KEKOLLO-643020 format. One record per residue (C-alpha): residue number from 1; x, y, z; residue in three letters. Coordinates in nm, 4 decimals, decimal comma, m for minus. Layout:
! KEKOLLO-643020
+-----+----------+----------+----------+------+
! pos !        X !        Y !        Z ! code !
+-----+----------+----------+----------+------+
! NUM !        X !        Y !        Z !  Ala !
...
+-----+----------+----------+----------+------+
//
This chain:
! KEKOLLO-643020
+-----+----------+----------+----------+------+
! pos !        X !        Y !        Z ! code !
+-----+----------+----------+----------+------+
!   1 !   2,5586 ! m18,7120 !  m7,5349 !  Met !
!   2 !   2,5098 ! m18,7905 !  m7,1534 !  Asp !
!   3 !   2,5391 ! m18,5257 !  m6,8904 !  Val !
!   4 !   2,6599 ! m18,6570 !  m6,5529 !  Asn !
!   5 !   2,3919 ! m18,5318 !  m6,3070 !  Tyr !
!   6 !   2,6303 ! m18,5876 !  m6,0044 !  Leu !
!   7 !   2,8650 ! m18,3529 !  m6,1678 !  Thr !
!   8 !   2,5852 ! m18,1044 !  m6,2365 !  Val !
!   9 !   2,4771 ! m18,1203 !  m5,8728 !  Ala !
!  10 !   2,8281 ! m18,0652 !  m5,7317 !  Val !
!  11 !   2,9031 ! m17,7787 !  m5,9704 !  Ala !
!  12 !   2,5511 ! m17,6214 !  m5,8927 !  Ala !
!  13 !   2,5977 ! m17,6499 !  m5,5101 !  Leu !
!  14 !   2,9565 ! m17,4855 !  m5,5438 !  Ala !
!  15 !   2,8006 ! m17,2134 !  m5,7539 !  Gly !
!  16 !   2,5360 ! m17,1494 !  m5,5171 !  Phe !
!  17 !   2,7834 ! m17,1266 !  m5,2303 !  Phe !
!  18 !   2,9910 ! m16,8821 !  m5,4166 !  Ile !
!  19 !   2,6990 ! m16,6572 !  m5,4735 !  Gly !
!  20 !   2,5797 ! m16,6916 !  m5,1196 !  Phe !
!  21 !   2,9193 ! m16,5795 !  m4,9788 !  Leu !
!  22 !   2,9838 ! m16,3171 !  m5,2537 !  Trp !
!  23 !   2,6901 ! m16,1026 !  m5,1482 !  Tyr !
!  24 !   2,7455 ! m16,1494 !  m4,7654 !  Met !
!  25 !   2,8356 ! m15,8231 !  m4,5815 !  Pro !
!  26 !   3,1871 ! m15,9259 !  m4,5120 !  Pro !
!  27 !   3,2629 ! m15,9679 !  m4,8767 !  Phe !
!  28 !   3,0723 ! m15,7694 !  m5,1433 !  Phe !
!  29 !   2,7396 ! m15,7369 !  m4,9718 !  Gly !
!  30 !   2,7775 ! m15,3825 !  m4,8335 !  Lys !
!  31 !   2,9198 ! m15,2530 !  m5,1451 !  Ala !
!  32 !   2,6302 ! m15,4231 !  m5,3455 !  Trp !
!  33 !   2,3747 ! m15,2633 !  m5,1126 !  Met !
!  34 !   2,5343 ! m14,9261 !  m5,1573 !  Lys !
!  35 !   2,5414 ! m14,9678 !  m5,5464 !  Ala !
!  36 !   2,1697 ! m15,0506 !  m5,5604 !  Ile !
!  37 !   2,0863 ! m14,7689 !  m5,3141 !  Gly !
!  38 !   1,9587 ! m14,9529 !  m5,0145 !  Ile !
!  39 !   2,0559 ! m14,9244 !  m4,6585 !  Ser !
!  40 !   1,8686 ! m15,1743 !  m4,4533 !  Pro !
!  41 !   1,8256 ! m15,1137 !  m4,0785 !  Thr !
!  42 !   1,9485 ! m15,4014 !  m3,8383 !  Pro !
!  43 !   1,5986 ! m15,5143 !  m3,7920 !  Glu !
!  44 !   1,5595 ! m15,5579 !  m4,1662 !  Gln !
!  45 !   1,8836 ! m15,7419 !  m4,1895 !  Met !
!  46 !   1,7646 ! m16,0003 !  m3,9441 !  Lys !
!  47 !   1,4334 ! m16,0359 !  m4,1124 !  Glu !
!  48 !   1,4134 ! m16,3896 !  m4,2800 !  Lys !
!  49 !   1,0539 ! m16,3327 !  m4,4474 !  Lys !
!  50 !   1,0774 ! m16,4476 !  m4,7976 !  Gly !
!  51 !   1,4482 ! m16,5417 !  m4,7755 !  Met !
!  52 !   1,3927 ! m16,9281 !  m4,8021 !  Met !
!  53 !   1,1780 ! m16,8824 !  m5,1114 !  Trp !
!  54 !   1,4406 ! m16,6531 !  m5,2956 !  Arg !
!  55 !   1,7191 ! m16,8997 !  m5,1965 !  Met !
!  56 !   1,5176 ! m17,1776 !  m5,3400 !  Gly !
!  57 !   1,4465 ! m17,0070 !  m5,6758 !  Val !
!  58 !   1,8201 ! m16,9115 !  m5,6851 !  Ser !
!  59 !   1,9131 ! m17,2646 !  m5,6303 !  Leu !
!  60 !   1,7101 ! m17,4026 !  m5,9001 !  Val !
!  61 !   1,8414 ! m17,1331 !  m6,1196 !  Ser !
!  62 !   2,2055 ! m17,2338 !  m6,0557 !  Val !
!  63 !   2,1160 ! m17,5963 !  m6,1138 !  Phe !
!  64 !   1,9848 ! m17,4954 !  m6,4637 !  Leu !
!  65 !   2,2912 ! m17,2944 !  m6,5345 !  Val !
!  66 !   2,5078 ! m17,5951 !  m6,4266 !  Ser !
!  67 !   2,3175 ! m17,8235 !  m6,6530 !  Phe !
!  68 !   2,3490 ! m17,6009 !  m6,9549 !  Val !
!  69 !   2,7189 ! m17,5435 !  m6,8867 !  Leu !
!  70 !   2,7855 ! m17,9132 !  m6,8448 !  Ala !
!  71 !   2,6018 ! m17,9909 !  m7,1633 !  Tyr !
!  72 !   2,8045 ! m17,7169 !  m7,3610 !  Leu !
!  73 !   3,1316 ! m17,8409 !  m7,2081 !  Ile !
!  74 !   3,0456 ! m18,2101 !  m7,2848 !  Glu !
!  75 !   2,9382 ! m18,1223 !  m7,6362 !  Gly !
!  76 !   3,2573 ! m17,9420 !  m7,7136 !  Leu !
!  77 !   3,4759 ! m18,2064 !  m7,5460 !  Tyr !
!  78 !   3,3144 ! m18,4620 !  m7,7762 !  Val !
!  79 !   3,3357 ! m18,2502 !  m8,0868 !  Trp !
!  80 !   3,7048 ! m18,1600 !  m8,0253 !  Lys !
!  81 !   3,7912 ! m18,5226 !  m7,9370 !  Gly !
!  82 !   3,6210 ! m18,6403 !  m8,2708 !  Asn !
!  83 !   3,7759 ! m18,3504 !  m8,4690 !  Leu !
!  84 !   4,1343 ! m18,3858 !  m8,3324 !  Thr !
!  85 !   4,1512 ! m18,7338 !  m8,1814 !  Gly !
!  86 !   4,2255 ! m18,5832 !  m7,8331 !  Ser !
!  87 !   4,0773 ! m18,3154 !  m7,6278 !  Ala !
!  88 !   4,1769 ! m18,1525 !  m7,2951 !  Asp !
!  89 !   3,8693 ! m18,1485 !  m7,0772 !  Ala !
!  90 !   4,0034 ! m17,8778 !  m6,8212 !  Met !
!  91 !   4,0951 ! m17,6369 !  m7,1117 !  Tyr !
!  92 !   3,7514 ! m17,6780 !  m7,2687 !  Ile !
!  93 !   3,5770 ! m17,6413 !  m6,9447 !  Ala !
!  94 !   3,7579 ! m17,3293 !  m6,8527 !  Phe !
!  95 !   3,7429 ! m17,1648 !  m7,1875 !  Thr !
!  96 !   3,3830 ! m17,2480 !  m7,2328 !  Thr !
!  97 !   3,2957 ! m17,1104 !  m6,8782 !  Ser !
!  98 !   3,4840 ! m16,7932 !  m6,9664 !  Phe !
!  99 !   3,3371 ! m16,7403 !  m7,3047 !  Leu !
! 100 !   2,9802 ! m16,8033 !  m7,1791 !  Val !
! 101 !   3,0565 ! m16,5292 !  m6,9034 !  Trp !
! 102 !   3,2094 ! m16,3006 !  m7,1568 !  Leu !
! 103 !   2,9335 ! m16,3321 !  m7,4331 !  Gly !
! 104 !   2,6356 ! m16,3583 !  m7,2222 !  Phe !
! 105 !   2,6608 ! m16,2413 !  m6,8749 !  Leu !
! 106 !   2,9200 ! m15,9703 !  m6,8761 !  Ala !
! 107 !   2,7611 ! m15,7933 !  m7,1775 !  Thr !
! 108 !   2,3978 ! m15,8503 !  m7,0487 !  Ser !
! 109 !   2,4755 ! m15,7150 !  m6,7096 !  Leu !
! 110 !   2,5898 ! m15,3883 !  m6,8859 !  Leu !
! 111 !   2,2269 ! m15,2882 !  m6,9450 !  Asp !
! 112 !   2,1662 ! m15,1904 !  m6,5811 !  Ser !
! 113 !   2,4751 ! m14,9605 !  m6,5950 !  Val !
! 114 !   2,3928 ! m14,8144 !  m6,9290 !  Leu !
! 115 !   2,0148 ! m14,7732 !  m6,9271 !  Trp !
! 116 !   1,9267 ! m14,7865 !  m6,5584 !  Glu !
! 117 !   2,2055 ! m14,5542 !  m6,4575 !  Lys !
! 118 !   2,3439 ! m14,7924 !  m6,2135 !  Arg !
! 119 !   2,7120 ! m14,7355 !  m6,0893 !  Pro !
! 120 !   2,9919 ! m14,9304 !  m6,2540 !  Trp !
! 121 !   3,0727 ! m15,0784 !  m5,9169 !  Ser !
! 122 !   2,7361 ! m15,2833 !  m5,9509 !  Leu !
! 123 !   2,8490 ! m15,4188 !  m6,2790 !  Trp !
! 124 !   3,1992 ! m15,5096 !  m6,1293 !  Leu !
! 125 !   3,0298 ! m15,7014 !  m5,8263 !  Ile !
! 126 !   2,7644 ! m15,8849 !  m6,0243 !  Asn !
! 127 !   2,9886 ! m15,9685 !  m6,3291 !  Ala !
! 128 !   3,2741 ! m16,0541 !  m6,0968 !  Gly !
! 129 !   3,0535 ! m16,3019 !  m5,9149 !  Gln !
! 130 !   2,9339 ! m16,4719 !  m6,2199 !  Trp !
! 131 !   3,2863 ! m16,4902 !  m6,3576 !  Leu !
! 132 !   3,4062 ! m16,6714 !  m6,0480 !  Val !
! 133 !   3,0924 ! m16,8707 !  m6,0233 !  Arg !
! 134 !   3,1086 ! m17,0036 !  m6,3889 !  Leu !
! 135 !   3,4726 ! m17,0769 !  m6,3837 !  Val !
! 136 !   3,4607 ! m17,2752 !  m6,0740 !  Val !
! 137 !   3,1501 ! m17,4655 !  m6,1970 !  Met !
! 138 !   3,3277 ! m17,5293 !  m6,5216 !  Gly !
! 139 !   3,6443 ! m17,6566 !  m6,3663 !  Val !
! 140 !   3,4354 ! m17,8908 !  m6,1655 !  Ile !
! 141 !   3,2533 ! m18,0105 !  m6,4562 !  Ile !
! 142 !   3,5779 ! m18,0613 !  m6,6435 !  Gly !
! 143 !   3,7525 ! m18,2343 !  m6,3567 !  Ala !
! 144 !   3,4630 ! m18,4797 !  m6,3230 !  Met !
! 145 !   3,4304 ! m18,5801 !  m6,6908 !  Met !
+-----+----------+----------+----------+------+
//
């Protein structure tokens, strides 16, 4: 089974961009900061120290997620095609992305709410971001198969 690395890169960059925008102050950034209990000063908001390193690690992380998602989608596509003689790449990509979110991320992100006594709004922000990110990445992967 061969994973298309161009597809992985395009999906990863889209996922990274979604995460970048999601946590910007005009979108969910202010609500996220409130949910985790920080209120940075304007000077701290302008501080760039360590930002590039964090963004680099995040980008590598999203590339890894994209690769694994592409591998799962490709595997299910081949399996379903061999089993039934036909397979719908977009349906498999969307369903796989949603189920990965539901089974792994939405449930894992509950721990911070349940055990760290974080607000449900934090779960909604973080889980929502991962849902959008995974579905977009999956649709890109499915479209480029």
